[in-house]
C-alpha positions, 0 to 999 in steps of 0.5 A: 555504478554503486549509486543512483541519481534519481534528480532528473525524475524530480524535475519531471515528475509532479506529486511523486516526492513520497515515491522518490524518497522511497527510492532513495531511502532503498538505494542507500545502503542501510542494512537490515539484519538477516534475523529473524528470517521471514516471508512475505506472501500474497494470500488474496486479491489486496491480502498479504501475510508476513511471517517471521520465524520467532522461535523461543519468543512468547506472545508478551515478548513481540510488539507490532507498530505502525506509524506513517506506513511503517510497520516495525516488529520488535522482539524484547527477550528477557535476559534468562542466561544467569546461571546457565552455562552453554557448551554451544548456544546455536538457538538465537535468543537475541533482541530484534527490530525489523522494519517494513515499509507499507504502501498507501492503504495497506493496514494490519488487520491482525497478528498471531503467534504459533508453532514459533511463527508470527503471522502478520495479516495485512489488507490494502483497502483503497477508499471508494473515492479512489476506486475506479468506476464504470461510467454509463454512457446514455443515447441522446435522442435525435433531434432535428434542427427545427426542434434545436431552434424551438428550444433555443428561442422558447418561441414556436417556429414559423416558416414562411415560404416565398411564393413567385406569384 
């Protein structure tokens, strides 16, 4: 079986439309080029780094853009082969475009080029309203039935005792 059918999930999961569309997109055979090679690493809690091998590219020839949870990395090389003749050209100096799907609340905090490697720093910043929080559990003061009645009636309670004499 080469295709996956996610339609049963659409019927039973409410509010996960975005996740289902991401799974559909991942299941499609949209092949990304293998160039340039890259690593994705976890550098700390909620911190990530994408490292791309961009040998031969200068800083001004690279661009990063984020839009709708997508990171787009482009390398645009100026054509400098005019007047040059190669016996063998093994160093790839071709233009590239690579897309990364980012999770919600992931943002790019910085990027730098060092020794032919492009390092892109990412961090997950969950809003305070969505973070788990502890709820303090208080201890209620024990109350008697008489005190509960007084509080309900807002009048002093009067007890009468019937005697058989």
